[in-house]
N, C-alpha and C positions, 0 to 999 in steps of 0.2 A: 504494500500500499504506500504509495506518495505520501511523504511528510509534507508539512506546512513549509513552503519556502519562507516565508516571514521567522518562522520558529528557526530555520536552518540558518538563515542570515543573521540572527540574534547570537546564537551561540558559536557561530564561525566568527563573528565580529568580535566575540570577547576573548575568543582564543588571539587573535590577531592583535587586538590591544594591548594583551599580554606580552605579544611576541614584540609589539613596539616600545613597550616599556623595560623590557629585558634589556635590549640591549643601551637604552637610555639609562640603564644603571652600569651594565658591563664595560660599556665602552668608555665612558670617563676612566672608571678603577685601570681596566688593562691600558689605557695609552700611558696614564701616569705611571703605571709598575714596569712597563716594558719598554716604553717610549718607540720613536717612528721606527726605529731598527726592528726592535721585537716585533712589533705589529707586521711592519713590511717582512719580515722574514716568514711567519705565517702564512701570509696573504700569498705570498710569491708561490710558496710550495702549494696551498691551494688551488691558485689558479692552474697550476698544471695537473691537479689531482682532478679538476673537474671536466678535463677534456676524455681523464679514463672512466669517470663517472658516467659521462655521458654515453659513453661505448658499452657500459654497462645497463644501463637505461634504456637507450634504443629506442626510445620514442613510445616505448610499449604502455606507460601509464595512459597518456591521452588518448590511444587508440584503443585501450580496455576500457575505461570510462565511456568514450563513445559507442562503441558495439556492445558492451555489456548492460548497459542501460537500455537497450533496445529489447532485451533478454531478461529482465530482470524478474517478467511475470511467468517465465517459462524454464522452471527450475532446473531440472534436467540439461538443457540446452545450455543455460548460464553455468552449470558445474563443470562440464565438457570443455566449455569457452575457457573458464579459468584455468583449468588443469594444462592445457595446451599453451595457456598466455605464460605461466609461471615454467613451464620447460624453456620456451624460448629465453626468458629472465634467465634462469639457471645457464644455459649456455653462453650467453652474451656477456654474464658477468665473470665467467670461465675465461672467457676471450679475453677482457678487459685487464684481467690480472696478469695474464701471460704477456699482453702490450705492455703493461707497466714494467713488467720485471725486464724485459728487452731494453727499455727506456733507459731505466736508471742504469744499466749495464752499460749501456753505449755513450750517455752522456756523461763527461768525465766533470763537468764544472757543478754537477748537483750533488756530487758525493758529499760535500759537508753539510748537505740536507738529509741526509739518509735515512735518520731516525724520524725525523720530522714527517718525512715520506711514508715511512710506516707506519704512524698515528693515523695520518690524514688518509691513509689507503683506505681504513674501515670504510670511510664515506664509498666507496667503489662497491662494496657488498650492501652497503644501507640502501644505496641508489639503486642497484640493480636488483636485488631480489626484495626491495619493498613493495607490500600487496595494499598500502593504504586505497589503490583503485577500487577494492572491494567495499569499504567503508564507503567510498563515494557513491557508488553505484546504488548502493543502498540506501543512500543520503542519511548516514547515521554519523551525522556532524556532531552529535553532543558526545559520542565515544572518542572521536578524533579530538574534539577540543578539550576535554577532560585529561587525555594521555596528554596532549600537545603542552599545557597548562602546569600540570605535574614536572615533566622533564624541563621545561624553562626555569620554572621555580629551583628547582634542584639544581641545574648548571650555574645559578647564579652564587649558592650556596657553596658549590664546589670550587667556584672560580675564587671567591673571597679565602678559604680555605687553601689552595693550592699556589696561585700567583701573586708573588709578594714582590719580587723584585725583576732586574732585569733580562738575567739568564732563565726564567722561567718560562721561554717559549712551548715548550713540550707540553707542560702541564697545560698552557692555554689552548693547545691546540685538541688537548684530549677533553677540555672543557666544550669546544666547539663540534666538537665528533659526537659525544657522548648523545645528546637528545635525538638527532637522528639514528644512530645506533640501537638506540633502546625502542625508540618508535617502531624500527624495522620489526624488531622480535616481538613484540606485543602486536604488531598488523599479521604477524604469521600466525600468532595464536587466535588471532580473530578469525582469520580467514579460514582457518580449519574448525571452527565452531559454525560457521556460516553454512559453508560447501565442504563436499566429501571429495578431495582431488584425488583423480587417479591417472598415475604417470605412466605413460607409454614411450617417451622419448624416440618419437619413430618420424622420420621426414614427412609420411603422408598426413599427417595430422597437423603439422605446424606450418606447413608451406603455403595453405592458403592465408596466412596472417602475415607473410613476410613481405610482400608488396607493398600494403599501406604502412607497415610498420617503418620500413624503409624509408619512405615517403616522408613520414613523421621524423624518423630519425635524421633526415637531410636537414630538416626545418633546424632541431636541434642543434646540429653539429654547428651549423650557421651562426645560431644565435649564440650557441655557449663562446663562440670563437670572438663576435664581437662584441659579447660582454666581460670576456676573459683578456681578451688579447692586450686592452688598455693596461691591467698589471701586469703581464707577462713583457711586454716590450719594456713597459717602464723600468723593471728590474732588469731586464736584460741590458737596457742601453745608459742608465742613469744609475742604478743601483736602489738597492730595497727599502734605502729610506726615503726616496721618492715614491716608493708605493704605498708605506706606511702614512705619508701626506694624503694621497691618493685615496687611500682605504677608508679613512677618517671624512672624506668628503662624499666618496660614493655610498659607504653604508650607512650612513645619517638620510641621505635621499631614497635609499633602496628601502629603508624601514619604512618611510613613509608611504612608497610607493606599493610594498607588499601588503599595506592594511588596505590600500586603495584595491588593488588587484584581488585580495582575498574576498574582499565584499563580492567580486563578481563569481568566484571559482564555485560558490554553492547552484549556482543556475545553469552550471554545465551539464551536468545529467538530466535535468527538465527540458533544457533545450534540446540536448541531442535526442530524448525521447519526443519532444514536438515536431524535432525536425523529420522523423520517419512518420508521422501520426497525424499531425495538426498544423500546416502552413501558417493558417490565420495567428493560431496562439503563438507560434515562433517568432512570426514577426512583430505582434504586440508585446511580447515579453522582453525580447531585445530591445526594441524602442525604447521600451521604459527603463530598462538597465542602463543602457547607455547615458540615456540625459541623465539619472540620476550620478552615473559614473563620474559625469563632467562637472556636477554642480558639486562633487567633493573632490576632483583632482585640481580643477584649476585654482580653487582658493588655496589647497595645500602647497601647490607650486609657489604663488606669488608668498604666503607666509614665510615658507623656506628661504627664499630669495632675500626677502626685508631684514630676516632674523639671522644670516649664514653666521656673520662675523659672532653674535652672540652664541649660537649654538656652537661654535667651534671651541669655544673659550671655554664654554661652562661644561660641555661633554669631554674634552680632550685637551684642556689647558693651553696656556699661550703658545706652549713648543709647537702645536700645530696649527698657527693663524695662518700660516701659508697656506692652507686649505680652504680658504674663504671665496676666494675667488672661482677655484673650481667647482665649489658647493654651491654658488651662484649661477654659475653655467649648467650643473647638473640639474638643477631646481627646476629648470625649465623643462629637461627630460622627462620631469615626471607627468607632465600634460601628454606628450606624444607616446611614452611608454605604455601611459594607462591606457589611451584610447587603441593605440594598435594591438596591445595586449588582449583587449576586449573582441576586437575584431578578428584577430588569429584564433584563438583559443574558445571563444565562445559562440563564434558563427562560422568564420569558415572552416574549422575542424567537424561541429556537428554534421554540416551539410557536405561534407566529402571534397571540400576545395583546399585541401592540404599541398597541392600543386603550386598553385597561386601563393599559398603564405611562402613556399619552398622558394619562389622565385623571389619573394619580399625580404627574406632572411639573407639569402644570396648577396644580393644586391648591397642589403646593410652591412654584412661582412666584409665585401669586397671595399665599400666606401670606406668603413672604418679601419681595414687594414692599411690602405693607401694613406688615408689622413695621418694614422699614427706614426708611421714611418716619415712623413714629410713635415709634422709637426713637433713630436716629441724630444728632439734633438735641439731644435731650438729652442722652444718654448717650455718643454718639460711637463709638469702635472696640469697646466692651463691647455696645452695643446692634446692631452689624451682626452680631456674634458671635452673639448669644442669636436673631437674626432667622434666621440661617444654621441654627444648630442645630433649632429648631422647625419650619422648612420640611424640614429633613431627617427628623425624627421624622413628621410628615405624609405623605410620600413612602414612607417604610419601612411605616407602619401598613397605608397602601391597596397597597402591593405585597404584603406579607404576605395581605392578604384578598382580592386578586385570582389566587393560585394556592394559595388552603388546598386546593383539593382533590388538590392535588398534594404538600402538604407533611404530613412526621410530627411533628406538635406536640410529642407527650410527650417523645420523646428528646432534640427540639431545646432544649424548655424546660430539661428535666434540664441538658443540657449548657451551657446559658447559667448556669444557676444555679451547678453547678460550679465553672466558669470564673472566675467572680465571687467566689466563696470564697476561690479559689486566689490572687485577685489582693490579697486585704486585706493580708496579712503586707508589701505592697510599701510601704504608709504607715508600717508600724513602723520597716522596712528603711532608709526615704527619712530618717525623723528620728534615727534611730540613726547614719547616716552625718552628719548635720549636727551632732550632740552631739559626735562625733569631734574634727570640725573639721578636717578635713584639706584640701588643697587644694581649689578648686572641680573640677577635672577629674578627680582621684583619687575625690572624693566621688562623681559621676557613674559613672565606672566600675565602683568599689566597689559602689555600689546597684544599677546592672543586673546585676551577675554575681550577686549575691546574692540579687535579684528574679528571676532565672532559674531558681536552685538552687531556691528557695523554691517557685515554681510548679510544677516538674516534680514535687517532693516532695508539695506538696499535690493536684496531680492525681493521682499514684500511691494516696496514701491515701483519695482519695474515689471510686477505682476507676472512673474517667473513661473511659467504653469508645472514645470518640473518639481520647482520648492512648494507648491500648492498640493501636487498630487502625492508626493512625499511627506508632507505633515497630516495630508489625509489617510494616509496609510497608517501612521503612526498613532493617531487618535482612533482610527477603527481598531488597531490591534492594542491600545490600551483600555478601551472600551471593554474589548472580547474579554480581559483579563480579569477586569473589575467584576465584569458580571459572574467569572467562575469564581472569585473570590467570594463573592456574596452568596453564591450558591453552596 
C-alpha cells in the first residue's frame, strides 16, 4: 500500500535536517583539529575512492528504484528482480576492489596515503552492496530516517572522542566512513526481512538488466568525475592544502544542496509508479514538486552567498577564510544543481530518458575537465569553483531541453522571477547586521531570521502561487493531525 507523500516528506526532511546539522557541528571541530592539510588529505583520498565506489554502485540503485517501484504490487516478481539486482551488485563490487588494488599498486605517488585508502575503501563495499533501494521501493522512510539519524549522531560522538590533533586523519576517515558502512549492514537485514532472495549467479538472469544499468552507470561516471575532478586536480596540481580550503567551501554548499535534493527523493518511487500508470498524475506531481523546489533553492543560494564569510569563520575558523570567494561562487551552483538534479533523477530517469541524461552529464564532465585544466593553475581554488559552476549550468540547460515537452515553462519562469525578487532584501539585511556590529554568531542568526521573514512577506505580496499552494498543504496536514489528536 502506498504511503502518504506528506508523511514521507516530513520524516525524510527530519533525517536530512539532522544530516545538515551534523556537518555544522563536525566541520568546525574537524577543521580546527586537523587544519587545511589534514582535511585535504582525507578529501583527496576520498576523491579517488569515489571513482571506485562508482564502479561498485554501477548505477544500480536508481535503476532498481525505478523498475522495482513498478513491481511492488507483485511480490514474486519483485523478489526475483531484487535477487538479480543483488547478484549484479556483488559482481560489480568485486570488480571495483580488483581495480582499486591494481590502481594502488601502479600509482607510486599515492603510497603515503595507503592506510587512508584502506579505511576509505570500506565505502566501496558500502556503496556497491547497499540495498537501501528496497526501503525506497516500499517507501519506508521511517526506517531510513531513524537509522540515519542514529548513525549520524553516533558519528558526532566518535569524532569528539577520536579526533583531537593534527595527525588524527585516520580516525577522521573512520568517522566519515562509519555511518555509510553501518547503514549498509542494516539495509541487508531489512532486505532479508522484506524479500526472500534466491541467488543463481547465472548470466541469463541478469543480462536483461545490464543495458539500462550501464546507461545509468555512464551518467554516474560523468557526474562523479565532474563533481570529484576539482578536488583530484587541485591536489595533483597545487597540493592537499588547496583541497582542504576547497572542501570547506564545497561541503557547506553541498550540505545545503543535500537538504534540497533530499526533499525530492521521496517522490521518485511515486513518480516512477505514475510514469508507467498515470501520465496526468505524473505531470501534475512533477510540476508541483519542481516549483516547491525552486521556492527553497533560490533563498538558500542567496542566503549562502550573503553570509559566506561569516559561515566560513564560524564553521572553520579564520584559517579557512580563503574559502569565502569559492563558497560565494558555489552558492550559485545550489540553484542549478538542485534544478538539474530534479529534472535528471525525478523526471528523465522515471520516463526512461537516461540516454539524454547521459549526454548532459558527459557534456558537464567535459566542460569541467577542460576548465579545471585551464583555470586551476592560475586561479587555484577560485578557478575550480568557476569550473564546477559552469559545468553545472551546462548540465542544467541540457536537462531542461531534454524534458521540455513535460515542463510548464510559463509558471516555472514566473516562480523563479518572483523567488529571486523576494531574496533581494537579503543583501540589505546582511549589510544592516554588519553595521549594527553585534558578535558574528548574533549577526548570522539575526540575518537568517530577518531574511526568512522578509522572504515570506515578499512572496505573499507577490502572490506567489507555489508559496500559497505549499501553505495550504501545510495547513491541511496540521488540521488532519489535530483531528487525529482530538479523536
